[in-house]
LODRENPA-75027 format. One record per atom (N, C-alpha, C): x, y, z. Coordinates in steps of 0.001 Angstrom, whole numbers, padded with zeros to 6 digits, always signed. Example, Ala and Ser with C-alpha at 12.3 -4.5 7.8 and 13.67 -1.06 7.14 Angstrom:
+013190-005690+007800+012300-004500+007800+013200-003300+007800+012850-002250+007080+013670-001060+007140+012900+000030+007870
//
This chain:
+000740-001114+000220+000091-000097+000107+000809+000902-000511+000611+002524-000507+001065+003421-000812+001371+004223+000196+002095+005432+000339+002320+006297+001353+001360+007315+001232+001524+007327-000579+001131+008435-001286+000057+008976-000978-000992+010297-000827-001825+010743-000410-002617+011083-002205-003554+010347-001735-004728+010404-003059-005682+011833-002769-005026+012919-004030-005192+013922-004972-006711+014708-005581-007402+014728-004946-009103+014171-005371-009211+014889-006258-008005+016280-006616-008777+017243-007819-008700+016559-008602-007698+015049-009248-007606+014659-010388-008733+013468-010654-009058+012677-008811-009359+012274-009129-011006+013419-009867-011346+013851-009624-012758+014082-009956-012098+014903-011604-011044+015676-012216-011116+015535-013208-010979+014335-013916-010647+013213-014108-010478+011618-014460-011982+011759-014814-012293+011248-014024-014358+010896-013834-014913+012002-014686-015048+013077-014924-015200+013631-015169-015436+013967-016738-013680+013669-017393-012866+013757-018425-013899+011564-018865-013295+010812-018104-014398+009375-018700-015916+010045-019309-016587+010892-018640-017947+010441-018494-018515+011599-019543-017323+012775-019837-017462+013082-021145-017412+012095-022166-016161+011785-021795-015425+010405-023132-016411+009518-024119-017383+009547-022815-018000+008345-023278-019604+008734-023661-020171+010671-023536-021125+010235-023378-020965+011401-025236-019771+012153-025440-019279+012086-026773-019006+010723-027776-018541+009474-027203-018384+008896-028218-020254+007932-028976-021275+008265-027590-022342+008029-027725-022806+009159-028707-022534+010276-029036-023526+011321-030097-022850+010511-030769-021692+010176-031254-021346+010265-032295-021403+008695-032894-022025+007401-031963-022708+006284-032176-023436+005890-033421-023520+007445-032353-025676+007139-032788-026596+007557-034203-025502+008081-034565-026032+008159-036370-025612+007522-037410-023778+007282-036549-023425+005459-037551-024068+004502-037413-025511+003973-035951-026096+003419-035751-026512+003203-036886-027682+003940-036816-028529+004546-037403-028963+004683-038598-027307+005067-039329-027785+004370-040790-027695+003732-041610-027765+002570-040219-027470+001002-041060-029392+001335-041009-030458+001366-040932-031813+002201-041254-032080+002803-042721-033004+002205-043538-032682+002922-044899-033520+004485-044544-033203+005293-044894-033321+006488-044941-034900+007593-044653-035426+008502-044868-036469+008549-045060-036468+009059-046391-035870+009489-046762-035710+009361-048419-035557+008156-048980-035168+007685-048220-034231+006196-049660-036377+005712-049313-037309+005486-048039-038257+005320-047408-039603+005502-049136-039007+006693-049171-039923+007880-049824-039611+007419-051890-038348+006872-051545-037422+006450-053496-038074+005484-053384-038608+004281-052420-038702+003244-052781-038186+001438-052256-037468+002373-050969-036863+000575-050047-037920-000004-048937-037937-000941-049517-038961-001977-049638-039054-001820-048364-040322-002910-048029-040745-002319-046399-041193-003982-046213-040673-004591-045123-041272-005869-044993-042539-005643-043810-043206-006522-044150-044619-006417-042929-044815-008054-042844-045383-008055-041315-045151-008992-040728-046960-009640-040908-047534-010615-041643-048886-011274-041638-049358-011746-040629-048640-012436-039292-049072-014051-039340-050067-013769-038217-050292-012270-037755-051645-011648-037401-052852-011413-037529-052997-011621-039052-053686-011370-039918-054599-012309-040117-055991-011992-040224-056817-013802-039943-057910-013340-041406-059139-014319-041915-059859-014162-043231-060881-012822-042872-060470-012259-043412-061427-010792-043654-060580-009629-043480-059562-009523-042965-058759-008754-042141-058140-008223-043067-058017-006605-043455-056709-006029-043728-055951-005118-042827-055043-004499-043444-054157-003906-043332-052762-002646-043723-052562-001764-043037-052435-000867-044580-050485-000435-044164-050185-000242-044674-049008+000117-044706-048064+000732-045962-046851+001768-045613-046232+002420-046366-045639+002748-047307-045680+002059-048168-044551+002905-049309-044134+003153-050567-043649+003836-050649-043685+004848-051259-044217+006502-051224-044867+006205-049918-045618+007478-049767-047046+006591-050571-047336+005475-050843-048773+005360-051235-049362+004587-050209-050647+004321-049950-051007+003274-048692-050963+001804-049374-050327+001131-048224-050900-000039-049433-051435-001337-048118-052420-002087-049116-053170-002695-048771-052215-004006-048861-053136-004895-047203-052656-006160-047342-053810-006558-047129-054017-007912-048018-055371-008361-046601-056106-009707-046903-055907-010592-045407-056490-011950-046230-058369-012252-046438-057710-012904-047459-059607-012913-047533-059511-014298-047876-061461-013893-046924-061801-015707-046901-061985-016415-047956-062461-017638-047138-062989-018824-049052-063575-018074-049629-064742-017210-049135-065654-016461-049591-065871-015664-050170-064556-014192-050065-064180-013112-050525-063351-013814-052099-062598-014855-052219-062128-015017-053223-063171-015848-054283-064239-016403-053020-065138-017441-054385-065844-016291-054886-065960-014615-054567-066958-013696-055596-065948-013545-056420-065037-013572-056443-063611-012869-057656-064334-013914-058746-064977-014651-059131-065367-015746-060340-067184-015326-060614-067573-014649-059487-068917-014210-059692-068508-012727-061119-068058-011978-060110-067854-010417-060846-066778-010145-062313-066204-011597-063172-065173-011049-064078-066360-010657-065350-067281-010620-065437-068522-010769-066660-068667-009218-065827-068808-008287-065163-068460-007320-064317-067358-005959-065028-066288-006715-064956-064845-005918-064176-064022-005300-066495-063891-004373-065932-062915-003498-066900-062079-003771-067746-061045-005124-067163-060027-005764-067499-059901-006580-066263-060425-007852-066257-060138-008632-065335-059174-008915-065633-058805-009633-067040-057550-009885-067042-055755-009081-066162-056341-007937-066470-055104-007393-066305-054315-007002-066943-054915-006999-068110-054630-006221-069625-053483-005501-069683-054444-004550-069110-053555-002801-069797-052360-002575-068639-051769-001659-069715-050615-001641-068838-050081+000072-068890-050983+000981-068205-051044+001857-067390-050405+001535-065885-051060+001280-065799-049829+000327-063763-049851-000951-064585-048407-001555-064750-048354-002365-065303-048066-003997-063684-049156-004645-064522-049245-005715-063760-047847-006346-063035-047234-006929-061954-046507-008045-062151-047027-009745-063106-045504-010373-063238-046937-011758-064161-047071-012034-063209-046807-013179-061924-047623-013325-060996-048357-012709-059847-048535-011831-060475-050471-011168-060586-051824-011175-061219-051165-011521-062777-051613-011741-063215-052431-012956-064018-053152-013310-063012-054891-014567-063045-055764-013752-062357-056778-014807-061605-057460-013762-061158-057876-013306-059579-057163-013607-059204-057289-012865-057776-056423-012311-057264-055350-011652-057990-053971-011002-058828-053154-011326-057315-052518-012253-056665-051488-012181-056586-050811-013444-056556-049743-013346-055646-049512-014625-055238-049917-015841-054740-049814-016164-053771-051080-016672-052915-052172-016172-052950-053604-017158-053507-055047-016549-053222-055568-015806-052228-055737-016311-051037-055628-015160-050245-055381-014207-049981-054319-014027-049911-053245-012400-049780-053294-012147-051134-053883-010724-050446-054090-009697-051693-052822-008442-051711-052351-007947-052399-051717-006804-051810-051752-005854-053166-052680-004337-052540-052310-003856-053327-052261-002190-053272-052367-000879-054087-052384-000149-053619-053314+000540-053222-053750+001566-052445-055066+001327-052324-055333+002913-052658-055238+003094-054144-054912+004772-054084-055814+004813-055823-057076+004950-055350-057660+005291-057133-057012+005322-058711-057339+004912-059303-057061+005263-060621-057520+006332-060554-058610+006816-060483-059391+007953-061338-058048+009160-061032-059082+010116-059668-058026+010168-059223-057210+010899-057771-057170+009256-057098-056152+009529-056558-056403+009317-055052-057363+009158-054677-058173+009240-054132-058116+007698-053064-058123+007419-051967-058107+006348-051308-059702+005634-050680-060819+003771-051673-061162+004154-051485-062124+002754-050428-062883+002713-049507-063071+002662-048853-063623+001510-048724-063385+000871-047928-063706-000743-046867-065513-001228-047887-065579-002253-048632-066917-001771-048496-067754-003413-049049-066988-004458-047558-066983-006107-048031-068126-006553-047065-069639-005715-047577-070723-006723-046286-071295-006976-048426-071434-007392-048333-072927-008102-049321-073828-007514-049345-075073-007429-050395-075892-007113-051180-076233-005737-051092-077535-005217-051307-077573-003765-052029-077301-003149-050358-076941-001547-050419-075902-001034-050064-075749+001029-050804-076033+001743-049908-076116+003128-050787-074822+003300-051483-075019+003690-053171-073730+004058-054128-073336+002316-054984-074066+002160-053773-073472+000602-054430-074633-000352-055316-074515-002221-055885-075182-002503-056631-076103-003840-056679-077519-003534-056637-077382-005031-055596-077844-006087-054742-076939-005979-056680-076023-007740-056380-074846-007498-055986-074345-006790-055096-073202-006155-054847-072042-007345-053530-070927-008087-054110-070313-008855-053895-068998-008344-053199-069158-007513-052327-068449-006756-051922-066846-006401-052333-066094-005484-051858-065050-005378-052514-064377-003938-051877-064505-003044-052788-064061-002066-052089-064791-000416-052604-064989+001170-052087-065505+001915-053153-065313+002852-053176-065071+003931-054170-064551+004952-053891-065380+006297-054356-065531+006696-052811-066824+008334-052663-066796+009282-053579-066063+009185-053769-065360+010556-054721-066012+010500-056349-066253+009306-056748-066756+009266-057952-066872+008275-058361-067665+007111-057759-068019+006770-057443-068024+004659-057765-066414+004666-058656-065841+003700-059041-065476+002283-057619-066216+001344-058124-065566+000206-057430-064307-000452-058000-064618-001780-057081-063154-002641-057188-063891-004646-056800-063341-004976-056716-063713-006051-056351-062852-006982-055353-062427-008088-054939-061544-007815-053812-060521-008070-054485-059885-008216-055387-059249-008363-056384-058119-006985-056809-058952-005848-056256-058855-004818-056492-058884-004625-057699-059739-004748-058729-060530-004679-060263-060838-004607-059877-060918-002789-061139-062415-001750-061694-063485-003063-062248-064873-002352-062442-065929-002732-062486-066230-002139-063714-066489-002231-064490-066927-001415-065772-068188+000128-065823-067839+001147-066693-068332+001927-067342-067650+002985-065606-067363+002787-064679-066566+003469-062961-065487+004743-064617-065697+006219-063657-064664+006880-064029-063205+006001-063764-063206+005407-062870-061430+004696-062747-061481+003950-063555-059724+004045-064668-059665+003625-066327-058538+002190-065775-058852+002349-064248-057817+001099-064352-057532+000034-063454-057600-000802-062690-057711-001785-062192-056241-001195-060993-056422-001343-059293-056035-000760-058179-054039-001792-059177-053694-000432-058581-051857-000568-058770-051395-002298-057384-050890-003381-058624-049637-004451-057359-048982-004342-057317-048152-003895-056015-046000-003317-055783-045805-004536-056169-044792-004321-056451-043701-005701-056906-043674-005574-054454-043937-007141-054635-043333-008193-053416-043301-009163-053333-042858-009487-052049-042951-011673-052893-042536-011353-050672-042569-013477-050748-042635-013661-049718-040850-013688-048918-041041-013511-047583-039849-013663-047274-040302-015490-046141-041163-015518-045765-041995-016479-045492-042882-017109-045598-043701-017659-044657-045196-017555-044830-045854-016689-043978-044531-015649-043582-045927-014538-042465-045133-013657-042781-044093-013323-043737-043479-012172-044163-043531-012009-045608-043635-011075-045564-044029-010402-046934-043146-008968-047235-042722-008501-048838-041814-007720-048640-042745-006525-049635-042735-005693-049733-043190-005354-050529-042420-004002-050885-041803-003828-052584-041029-003462-052547-040337-003953-053797-040652-005261-054017-039073-006615-054413-039983-007291-054763-038949-008075-055883-039513-009248-055992-039351-010407-055989-037193-010471-056245-036763-010734-056162-035482-011242-055263-034575-012174-055273-034089-011566-053917-032692-011337-054700-031601-010744-053638-030683-009981-054345-029549-010878-054513
//
């Protein structure tokens, strides 16, 4: 044991310097660590968005943002999938042949999706950019036909879409709802904005 007296002012100075250095290191590390996440500019420019759909039940829809747009992810019930057959003759573009909003090859089918039960679509009407409302109940309703099989209604000008986002004939919307590029990372994880492994 040393007989040298402890200089308390040096000890205080060392403790204060160490604390200040640790705080400074934290400030320097924060931007570096946060740079691992896509920036807001990158997200707006189209960075892919990962979505967990494990809690989605049949007949439910959730909305996420991609490129500043609302993207709907809906788990269709067996009845909603079956309704897609009933609407074919009433649709303006049942096979998604129009190219104003190109449909990915894997969505050029009756349900416009990779898996029949999961719909992925941009929730913006192709007429003037309004967001259609859910009209999942079937049958006669205000602003809808008596034989309504469920889907979506854009109340701005009356465009209607089925459960695959396909527009009905003689409506202001010229095209089906856009299907964004997407792929499954697993049975319960979707990636919106990319459709192939890098």
